[in-house]
C-alpha positions in Angstrom: 0.0 0.0 0.0 1.0 3.6 -0.4 2.2 5.5 2.6 -0.5 8.0 2.7 -0.2 8.8 6.4 3.5 8.7 7.2 3.4 11.6 9.7 0.2 10.6 11.5 -0.3 9.0 14.9 -3.5 7.0 15.2 -4.7 6.1 18.7 -7.3 3.3 18.5 -9.4 2.7 21.7 -10.9 -0.7 22.2 -8.5 -2.1 19.7 -8.7 -5.7 21.1 -11.4 -8.3 20.6 -13.2 -9.7 23.6 -13.4 -13.1 22.0 -11.3 -14.8 19.4 -11.6 -13.1 16.1 -11.9 -9.5 15.0 -13.4 -6.4 16.6 -14.1 -3.0 14.9 -11.1 -1.6 16.8 -8.8 -4.4 15.6 -10.0 -3.8 12.0 -9.4 -0.1 12.2 -5.9 -0.5 13.6 -5.1 -3.1 11.0 -6.2 -0.8 8.2 -4.3 2.3 9.3 -1.0 0.6 9.9 -0.2 -0.2 6.2 -0.9 3.4 5.3 2.2 4.4 7.2 0.5 5.7 10.4 2.1 5.1 13.8 -0.6 3.0 15.5 -1.2 2.9 19.2 -3.7 0.0 19.9 -5.3 0.5 23.4 -7.7 -1.7 25.2 -8.8 -2.0 28.8 -7.6 -5.6 28.5 -3.9 -5.5 27.6 -3.7 -9.0 26.2 -6.4 -8.1 23.7 -4.4 -5.1 22.6 -1.3 -7.3 22.4 -3.2 -9.7 20.1 -4.1 -6.8 17.8 -0.4 -5.7 17.8 0.7 -9.2 16.9 -1.7 -9.2 13.9 -0.4 -5.9 12.7 3.2 -6.8 13.2 2.7 -10.1 11.2 2.2 -7.8 8.2 5.4 -6.0 8.9 3.7 -2.8 10.2 4.6 -1.1 13.5 2.1 -0.9 16.3 2.4 -0.3 20.0 -0.1 -1.9 22.4 -1.3 -0.2 25.5 -3.8 -0.6 28.4 -6.3 2.2 28.6 -9.9 2.6 29.1 -12.2 5.5 28.5 -10.8 7.7 31.4 -7.5 7.7 29.6 -8.8 9.3 26.5 -8.3 12.9 27.8 -4.8 12.1 29.0 -3.8 10.5 25.7 -5.2 13.4 23.7 -3.3 15.9 25.9 -0.1 14.2 24.8 -0.6 14.8 21.1 
């Protein structure tokens, strides 16, 4: 894919899936990564975010997992 977003940081909340398979957050994170964006995949359950990170990394795209619920949104946005 073309690097259409090489200077963008994308923070995806609820990036993990509660059960085996895909969630909307996992799909969003997986679609942004090949476009060149730096993806931060956050979920309240860290292992779910880690699973999304593994899926993205298997395609050769960078992704950082993190544990964060809704209260962290304001904090994360203040760091941009």
